[in-house]
Steps between C-alpha positions, in 0.01 A plus 500: 500500500806725483466567127190726523655699785821549302297605196316756712827627649653542153194686372499722808865598469476557125462875445431564867611866480258584213744754365549658841137613530246510782126540487294693756421215743864393510597862562279495810666179621845649442414819688328328793774241540764772533318695773608464861300254708331777705403684179378176344289417803348848510412481130335158529273629775326713237576341163583170328486284812403208278859499370663583832668165568636490146646851535662396828659194341626707208638762741703231674615360166620838379683549830702179459568543126642851497714557192317249280290593198174628656289375209636149550437520875149631439395219264707200605261396784219470245719295267597258777143481630367412155762230458403359841130513408574318174692223671236460771225489239687227314515300825131559556413381150722196548328413825151540358536368145842345451850613396412591141212723609720664761780570253259644246306704756818662627621574148166652399499718812848633427396594144170674579531869399343632819740291710799618297391860544474499878814289533686816398323763706600652830163433661365233733280303260751232399593435863133474598444259212790282614366487856148409386636220280711376791198511731299303243771234488498482880122465494527198271767347725295562813196334346701201378679439827317667789760670715445796727837649412415511130173681575693750711746553215211544258343768717832675559586522129154630412520756781830623355336529158204689646723743688689572177171562320163443663333365184714187537237377747260462207693181421312351795191485277681265264635291786153480655346326198800269452552371854320168562236459769728306734748788518255790515518550875879524500491728197234724656717547809800599288287731285359671810854573621583654162189719494537621858869584450449691177181677614676798669687576178175479304330741740789747478512484120127570472569830675747575222254428219603818317809306395289290262267776381663472157350152448190506282215252486576198282401567141359264242851406387602382847179302545519338156868421554428338833213297355716386208779395734256303712361318196848410377590382849197273505603359162851430629354338811290271280800409283722439801249273670512126450276219624747401770608854581752512777350619829699573812272443800220682320702798363439515127725699273214632286300628798802659667631659179161630389447642846832688492437637154135594533388561858733778629462697177123443489457617858705812432302570182169470684617733776621743234150540364435694824846613611760481219795288617572260215849511352634178350836521674328492840412135429809407298511167682193396301739435211621196692157348432541573129837325498377196693205449267707550186777273626255221585329533160832491313615203704183316408527586129869417468451166672287366214681431173215622283500844657867540595618657175209744486545599865873559459440700182243719675729548798789601274277741309383656827860556613585665167187714519604618847849601384402853385322558832799367690730740316265796543474443877870580529470845343411833666188515281352198678408709804249778536771764535876558517594710802853577381391608152236731648748662739747555215229654282403743779864597559553562127178703467564722799756767577628624838226696674213341309209356692393138480153360565390141543151432372372323702709536815559123526708519182776650713591131524689558173762705687544266796801294384715805417367833633831665410428455130257793521736730692434862408128452440246619760224258596224761513245292689724316746461561871707217651703237316391133517749385764463816710120476499494122556291457186550322169495805275541801727240755608390804304409850613134610492347592163521882553873472574551284190328771296713778651822310433403421142417861419851610607663257253587593142546141378354175633579142408185293555540124540176312445343171397451416134195653330170332573567419866242609760568840658504536877229733631679615817528877557875497446481318166215722377703812584806367315301444182311830527807718554689336214204555266446862609848647541727284284527366149621158399844509341533131422448150628738207510352154539707239680412153622191547718504879530477841333749778572355836396671838517278802572607865478342844517314590181736609224819377672521141373 
């Protein structure tokens, strides 16, 4: 089962620096991990508590790896976690459906585009995925050979996953439908420990709900995509099943895998119809269900001579079809923005003494990795910097003060989202747009990955 893990490790290390670029979420990780522990603690009391444990771990990692390439330090934990998840998934497939299914399941998991993407990001999702897969393997072991210590280990690993990101506890829905009747009492006790331990974090994060205000309700595309994935998963489950399907004390691969793929995402989608919370990376571990089902189906098809050639041909075609995606994932254009490119564009557009505005204020994240790159420009709306204010993006002065500062400027570099994005309706953002439209004229706009950099000047001075 080492081969899939090595494949995942090789894919993770390949192009890990993505041309030396960061995107906005990684910029937040980088900034938070470099704050002092008191500053980090103070920030988490008001923002991003859901990622608090991950930021703490990354802070410690940066402390012990001083002098190393920060991009490598930032992303290497995700690479290693994905390789561990791949190897564990291969063991799980082996245990449930045999060595061929395990080998294929691990290989499929390593190749999935979504898995490859988050294997190279400085965020917690790959680590959470690895812990959920590990907990699932421990669940299967505990059911097969009842042992109190294994149940304790299962609960402990799932608690760690939940503390890294609270939506990891949604994996309990998949485990609930897979665990056999004889083991339900032991499982329920372990699940209760997980829920009680993670509950305080969930309560705290609900008080910070503004952090996820950018999430919209799932559109038709998300719903159709989810339904299509579920149908394909059912087809794979049917192909992977055989009359004497291997069962381990009542744990069936198809039930477990379908549960992992469908139930956490479905629950999050249903909740999002009322309170938008669904983002696919929050339930990345559902891809382990995809890999298990596909691996079992391929193992079944390649076992029979009449279908072996066709199955191998289809598998080879799928790998070739994924190659362009695999290559694209290792480019700066694969992410929603490029923090470094945006900062360089602002520095090139501005001159000493010019003002700079972030529209909206949370886009100040683009200057977090290297604030010195904008030296000489005045942040017209800034009150206190992110670290000093114990916030993610800093605090801004009241709208009347923003207006007064803008009117004193002769040139302003405005940094904003691409055209077509929703506009914030806060007083400060309304004032920024109104003053620019009333007292300035647009001199030109430069579009970079994920942003627009527009220079404004007094009428007739462009």
